[in-house]
C-alpha positions in Angstrom: 10.4 -13.6 -21.5 11.8 -10.1 -21.4 15.0 -9.5 -19.5 14.9 -8.0 -16.3 17.4 -5.4 -15.0 18.6 -7.5 -12.3 21.0 -10.3 -13.6 23.0 -11.3 -10.7 21.9 -14.7 -9.5 23.5 -14.1 -6.0 21.4 -11.0 -5.3 17.7 -11.4 -4.8 16.2 -8.1 -5.4 14.6 -6.2 -2.6 12.2 -3.0 -2.3 15.0 -0.5 -2.5 16.6 -2.0 -5.4 13.3 -2.0 -7.2 12.5 1.4 -6.2 15.7 2.8 -7.6 15.5 0.8 -10.8 12.0 1.9 -11.6 12.4 5.4 -10.6 9.1 7.3 -11.0 7.2 4.2 -11.9 7.8 2.4 -8.6 4.6 4.0 -7.2 2.7 2.3 -10.2 4.2 -1.1 -9.2 3.1 -0.5 -5.5 -0.3 0.5 -6.7 -0.7 -2.6 -8.9 0.7 -5.0 -6.2 -1.5 -3.5 -3.5 -4.6 -3.8 -6.0 -3.9 -7.3 -6.7 -3.5 -8.3 -3.0 -6.8 -6.5 -2.2 -8.8 -7.8 -5.2 -7.5 -11.5 -5.4 -6.8 -12.6 -1.9 -5.4 -15.9 -2.9 -2.4 -14.5 -4.6 1.4 -14.6 -3.8 4.4 -13.6 -5.4 8.1 -14.4 -4.9 11.4 -13.5 -6.9 12.6 -16.2 -9.2 15.7 -16.3 -11.2 15.0 -18.3 -14.5 18.2 -17.9 -16.4 21.2 -15.7 -17.1 19.5 -14.3 -20.1 16.1 -13.4 -18.2 17.4 -12.5 -14.8 15.3 -12.0 -11.9 11.4 -11.8 -12.3 8.5 -11.8 -9.8 5.8 -14.2 -10.9 2.3 -13.5 -9.3 0.4 -16.6 -8.6 -3.2 -17.4 -7.7 -2.7 -20.7 -5.9 -0.4 -22.7 -8.4 -1.5 -20.8 -11.5 0.6 -17.9 -12.7 -1.3 -14.7 -13.3 1.5 -12.7 -14.6 5.3 -12.1 -14.2 6.6 -8.7 -13.1 9.7 -7.7 -14.9 11.6 -4.5 -13.6 13.4 -2.5 -16.2 15.4 0.7 -16.2 13.0 3.3 -15.4 9.9 1.4 -15.8 8.5 -2.3 -15.6 6.8 -4.8 -17.9 4.0 -7.2 -17.1 4.0 -10.4 -18.9 0.8 -12.6 -19.3 0.3 -16.0 -20.9 -3.2 -16.2 -22.5 -5.0 -19.3 -23.3 -7.7 -19.3 -26.1 -10.4 -18.4 -23.8 -8.6 -15.4 -22.5 -7.3 -14.4 -26.0 -11.1 -14.4 -27.2 -12.2 -12.1 -24.4 -9.2 -9.7 -24.6 -9.8 -9.3 -28.4 -13.4 -7.7 -27.6 -12.1 -5.8 -24.3 -11.9 -2.1 -24.2 -8.2 -2.0 -24.5 -5.8 -0.2 -26.9 -5.8 -1.6 -30.2 -1.9 -2.1 -29.8 -2.5 -4.4 -26.9 -5.1 -6.5 -28.7 -2.9 -6.7 -31.7 0.1 -7.9 -29.7 -2.1 -10.6 -28.0 -3.6 -11.7 -31.5 -0.1 -11.7 -33.2 1.7 -13.6 -30.4 3.0 -17.0 -31.3 0.6 -19.7 -29.9 2.1 -22.3 -27.7 0.6 -25.1 -25.8 0.4 -22.9 -22.6 -0.9 -20.1 -24.7 0.1 -16.6 -26.1 2.7 -14.6 -24.2 2.4 -10.8 -24.2 4.4 -8.3 -22.3 3.1 -4.8 -21.7 5.3 -2.0 -20.6 4.0 0.1 -17.8 5.2 3.7 -17.5 2.0 5.5 -16.8 -1.2 5.5 -15.0 -3.2 4.8 -18.2 -1.0 1.7 -19.0 -1.6 0.5 -15.3 -5.3 0.5 -15.9 -4.9 -1.5 -19.0 -2.9 -4.1 -16.9 -5.8 -4.3 -14.3 -8.2 -5.1 -17.2 -5.8 -7.9 -18.6 -5.3 -9.3 -15.1 -9.1 -9.6 -14.7 -9.3 -11.4 -18.0 -6.5 -13.7 -16.9 -8.0 -14.4 -13.6 -11.5 -15.2 -15.0 -10.3 -17.1 -18.0 
């Protein structure tokens, strides 16, 4: 998993910290989080500290199933998905940038699936995240 900008295990990130770190892309994170909560009413998110190397991330789950990981960076954020074989097959033929499709297809397959992280720094990229989220949710 890509590293978060927040590494101090003793300090759970809060909205002001995230807003400061993400700078102009904080509104994109808010838009995504609002979209997710409105579109998928069974979702929840909670800050988790996985390791010193990864820092704090915000996994978003539907019941017990992880849909994606929100990873705050310096001036932008990443969304990391783990796609199983069905989701990979759907994503391969989805209306997504070729780079994202190539990243998914070239990701090393593990038992839990293929992990792909997408950096979000624009509204266009946010729309791609919404498409990937739908693929993940449905598959």
